[in-house]
C-alpha positions as CSV (number, residue, x, y, z in Angstrom):
1,R,-0.1,0.1,0.1
2,V,1.2,3.2,-1.6
3,S,1.6,5.6,1.8
4,M,0.4,9.4,1.2
5,L,0.9,11.9,3.6
6,R,-1.2,15.3,3.0
7,H,-0.7,18.8,4.3
8,V,-3.1,20.9,4.9
9,V,-2.8,24.8,4.4
10,L,-5.8,27.3,5.0
11,F,-5.4,30.8,4.1
12,Q,-7.2,34.3,5.4
13,F,-5.6,37.0,3.7
14,K,-5.2,40.6,5.2
15,D,-8.2,42.9,4.7
16,E,-5.9,45.2,3.3
17,T,-4.8,42.9,0.6
18,P,-5.7,43.8,-3.1
19,P,-6.6,40.8,-5.0
20,E,-4.6,41.4,-7.5
21,K,-1.8,40.3,-5.0
22,V,-4.4,37.4,-3.5
23,T,-4.2,36.2,-7.7
24,E,-0.1,36.0,-7.7
25,I,0.3,34.6,-4.6
26,E,-2.8,31.4,-5.5
27,E,-0.6,31.5,-9.1
28,A,2.7,31.4,-7.5
29,F,1.6,28.3,-5.0
30,C,-0.1,26.0,-7.5
31,A,3.8,27.3,-9.7
32,L,5.6,24.7,-6.3
33,P,4.0,21.3,-8.1
34,E,6.3,22.1,-11.1
35,R,9.4,23.2,-8.8
36,I,9.6,20.8,-6.1
37,S,9.5,16.6,-7.1
38,E,8.3,15.6,-3.5
39,I,5.1,16.7,-4.5
40,T,3.5,14.3,-6.1
41,G,-0.3,15.9,-5.7
42,F,-1.9,19.0,-5.5
43,E,-5.4,20.6,-5.3
44,W,-6.8,24.0,-3.8
45,G,-10.1,25.9,-3.9
46,T,-11.8,28.8,-2.2
47,D,-14.7,28.6,0.7
48,V,-18.0,28.0,-0.9
49,S,-19.5,26.7,2.0
50,V,-23.1,27.5,3.1
51,Q,-22.4,26.3,6.8
52,G,-20.4,29.9,7.7
53,F,-18.1,28.0,9.9
54,A,-14.7,29.2,7.6
55,R,-13.9,31.3,10.0
56,G,-12.6,33.9,7.7
57,F,-10.6,30.9,6.2
58,T,-10.7,31.3,2.4
59,H,-8.4,29.2,0.6
60,C,-7.4,25.6,0.7
61,F,-4.5,24.4,-0.1
62,L,-4.1,20.5,-0.5
63,V,-0.2,19.2,-1.0
64,T,0.8,15.7,-1.3
65,T,4.1,13.4,-0.2
66,A,4.9,10.0,-0.2
67,D,5.8,10.9,3.6
68,E,7.6,12.9,6.2
69,A,10.8,13.0,4.3
70,D,9.2,14.8,1.5
71,R,7.2,16.6,3.7
72,D,10.2,18.0,5.2
73,A,12.4,18.2,1.8
74,Y,9.4,20.3,0.3
75,G,8.7,22.8,3.8
76,T,12.8,23.5,3.2
77,H,12.7,23.9,-0.6
78,P,14.3,27.1,-1.8
79,E,11.2,27.7,-3.9
80,H,8.6,27.0,-1.1
81,Q,11.0,29.8,1.2
82,E,10.2,32.1,-1.6
83,F,6.6,31.7,-1.7
84,L,6.6,31.9,1.9
85,A,8.1,35.3,1.5
86,L,6.0,36.4,-0.6
87,S,2.6,35.3,0.7
88,R,3.8,35.9,4.6
89,P,3.2,39.5,4.6
90,H,-0.7,39.3,3.2
91,V,-1.6,36.5,5.5
92,E,-3.6,37.3,8.1
93,Q,-4.0,33.9,10.0
94,I,-2.8,30.3,8.6
95,L,-4.1,27.0,9.3
96,T,-1.9,23.7,8.6
97,F,-3.2,20.4,9.1
98,D,-0.8,17.0,8.4
99,Y,-2.3,13.9,8.2
100,F,-1.3,10.1,6.4
101,V,-4.7,9.4,4.1
102,Q,-6.8,6.8,6.0
103,D,-8.7,4.8,3.4
104,A,-12.2,4.2,4.5
105,Y,-13.1,2.0,1.8
106,A,-10.0,-0.4,1.8
107,K,-10.4,-3.8,0.9
108,G,-8.9,-7.3,1.9
């Protein structure tokens, strides 16, 4: 069975962050999978929930790596560090959550 480590990142941008800067940050995050070989999967989107529990978080990015070593290599990679330098001044809050995928539908 192949292991997968998911790294979930939620962003709440500062109120004064202009939409063009948010777009630039989205595009920069989306470029990372092509630049960091340890990333094996990537998804992102913005909140569309009607429940009202997002607590100001508007963006979710889901980065998949094989294991902790690959996640750590991604985290310290110069391209990721450059992304952090770009995004940090514009982020009010960030939440990260890492987990190993548990396949609820595994057979056998």
